[in-house]
N, C-alpha and C positions, 0 to 999 in steps of 0.2 A: 462415484467418489471412492478414493482409496484411503488407506491409513495415512498416507503422506499429505492428503488434503482434508482439512477439517473446516466445518462451518459452525459458527457460534452465533446464536440469536441474542438480541437485546444487549449488546455490548455498550452502546451509547443510547441514552433516551432521546426521543424525538425532539424535545425542546433544546437539547444540547446540539444535536445535529443541525437544527435550524439556525442556532447561534453561530455555528462554525461555517455554515453556508453563507450567512449574511456577512461574516467577517471576510471570507474569501472574496465575495463579490465587491466589497468596498475597500479592500486592502490596497494600499499604495505600494506594497512590497511584492505584489504579484509580478511574475516575470514569465516571458515566453520560454518554454523549454527548448533547449538546443536540439534541433532535429539531428538524430544520429542513425546508426545502422539498424536499429530495431524499432524506431519510432516513426510513425507516419502521421504527420500533422497533429502531433500531440499538443494539447492545449496549454494551460497555464499551471504553474505550481508556486507554492510558497514553502521554502525550506524553513523548517521549524526554528532553526537557530537564528533566523532573521526576524522573527516575530518579537516586537517590542511591547505589545499589550500583555501585561502580566496575567490578567484574568483569562485570556485565551490560552496563553502559554501554559498556565497551571492546569487548565482543563485538558489540554493535549497531553501533558506529562502524566496526569493521573490515569487517563485511559490507556496510554501506551504502557505504563508500568503495570496496570491491572491486566492487560492482555499478555504482557511478558510473563506474569505468574501463571496465567491459564495455559500458555504454551509450554512452560516448564513442566507443569503437571501432566498435560496431555501427551507430551513426547518424552517424558521421564528424563528431563534435563536438570542437572544440578546447578550449572552455571549458564546463564543466558542474560544478555544485555541488549538494550535498544542501541542500534548502530546508526540509524538514520530515519527521519520522518519528514513527510511533506503533505500539505493540503493540495489537492489537485482538482482543477476544473476542466472537464472535458466538454467541448461544444460539438454541435452537429458536424458530422464528418470525421471526427477524431477516432482513431483506432490504434492498435499496437499489434505488430506481428509476433509470432512465436519467438520466445527468447528465454533465457535463464536469468535469474536475478543476481547470481554470483559470477556471471560472465564466463562460466566454465566452457572453455573451448571456443569462445566467440571473440575473435580478433584480439585486441589488446585489453579488453575490459576486465579480464581475469586479474590483471595487475592491480586494479583499484577496487574490485568488488569481491575478491576471493574470500573475505572474512564472513560474508553473509551466509547464515545457516537456514534461517526461516524468513519467509515473507508474509506480510499480512495486508489485507485491504479491508478497511472499514468503510462500508457504504454509508454515506451521509444522506442519501436520498434514493428513491426508486421511481420517481415520476418522470421517466424518460423512456424512450424506445431504443433497443439495441444496447450496446455497452456491456454485454455479458463477458465475464472472464471465462476463457476456454483453455483447455489443455489438449495436448496431442494424444496420439494413439496409445502411448505408454500408460495413460490414465483413461483409457476407453473413450477418448474424445469428450470428456466430461465438460459440460457448460454450467456455470453458476449464474443464476439470475439474481441480480442485486436486490437486497431487501434492506430497507432503511434501518440503520443502527446495528446491522449484523457485521460479523467479521469473517473473512475467508483467510485461512492460514494454510501455508504449504511450504514444502522444502524449497530452498532457493536454488538447488542444483539441477542438473540435467534430468533428474527423475521427474521434475515438474515443469517441463517447458510449457509456457503459457502465453497468452496474448489477450487482447481485448477486441471484441467485435465492434464494428463501426457504430457510433452513436447516430441513430436515425433521426431522432427528434428530441427536443429538450436539452437539458444540460445534466451531466453526470458529475457528482461531487464525491471525492473519496479522500480518506486519510490513509496514505500509504506508509507502511512501517517495515523496517528490516531489522533483523536480530542476529547477534553474533554470540558465540560461546567463548570468544577471546576478550577478556576484560580490557585489554589495551586498546581495543577498537570500539569501545562503548562511546556513545555520544555524550559529551559533558553537559549538553543542554538538558538532558533528562535526569541528571544526577547532581544538580546544584540547587 
């Protein structure tokens, strides 16, 4: 692990993780992710802005803003805002190839993702096989084994090209978050 990649334990308690998994599984707003250049058979996601259940939304806001403060302190950032968040369900066979989260140098994605500075994955469970987050040789081919309630935070740019190994068995649930230092790109969902 490098200074650009940090892991934080116990970000979300087990009972809250379980509540978010149950919500994801029963949600009518779950949608298949549009398969694109860096995604291979990625599963389902719920964009946080589409959640109508205030109790779930308030929980997600709380933990996103808490993690935002942790990232600010860890990386010595004075201005940092939540840009986007999604609950994601990965099923057997899902994986993601190496990519950057700000689209730097990757096709036309730079035009819509350029504002992302940090990425975070909060693992809602760890009772599955595979589904590790991995990084390329720039970060010594580091692999992060998911641990329930923990967060993995890293730079969104080319210094932290990453992917997800194939889910071999079980289902992987995550709360993905992206952060920006440009206030005009903050997600209003987290600040209302």
